[in-house]
C-alpha positions in Angstrom: 105.4 217.5 122.1 104.7 213.8 122.7 106.3 211.1 120.5 103.9 208.7 118.8 105.0 205.1 118.4 105.4 204.1 114.7 102.2 202.8 113.1 102.7 199.1 112.2 100.2 196.9 110.5 100.3 193.3 111.4 99.1 190.5 109.3 97.6 187.3 110.7 99.5 185.7 113.6 102.4 183.6 112.5 100.9 180.5 114.2 97.6 180.8 112.3 99.2 179.3 109.2 100.5 176.4 111.4 97.1 175.7 112.7 95.6 175.9 109.2 98.2 173.5 107.9 97.7 171.1 110.7 94.0 171.1 110.2 94.3 170.6 106.5 96.8 167.8 106.9 94.5 166.0 109.4 91.6 166.2 107.1 93.5 164.8 104.2 94.9 162.1 106.4 91.5 161.1 107.6 90.1 161.0 104.1 93.0 159.0 102.7 93.3 156.5 105.5 89.8 156.3 106.8 88.6 152.7 107.4 86.5 151.4 104.5 83.6 150.5 106.8 83.0 154.2 107.4 82.4 154.7 103.7 80.2 151.6 103.6 77.9 153.1 106.3 77.7 156.4 104.5 76.9 154.8 101.1 74.3 152.5 102.6 72.5 155.3 104.3 72.7 157.6 101.3 71.2 154.9 99.0 68.5 153.9 101.5 70.3 150.6 101.8 69.9 149.8 98.1 73.7 149.5 97.8 75.2 147.2 100.3 78.9 146.2 100.7 79.8 143.0 102.5 83.2 141.8 103.9 84.6 145.3 103.8 88.2 145.8 104.9 91.2 148.1 104.6 91.1 151.8 104.0 88.9 153.9 101.7 91.7 154.1 99.1 93.2 150.7 99.6 90.5 148.4 100.7 88.1 145.7 99.4 84.6 144.6 99.7 81.8 142.7 97.9 78.7 144.4 96.5 
């Protein structure tokens, strides 16, 4: 009679949560601290340049500019 190893079920690898957390943290950081000129370019393209910001500075959440 041969002995069978015990059947174990494994969940996701323990490092998978670390990678997911790092990715989520990076995305949040980029969104919160992205330079305001990035948003300016996006808005100008999306509005076919009907909305334009000038003298833009700072970050998306803590920045300034003139319409």
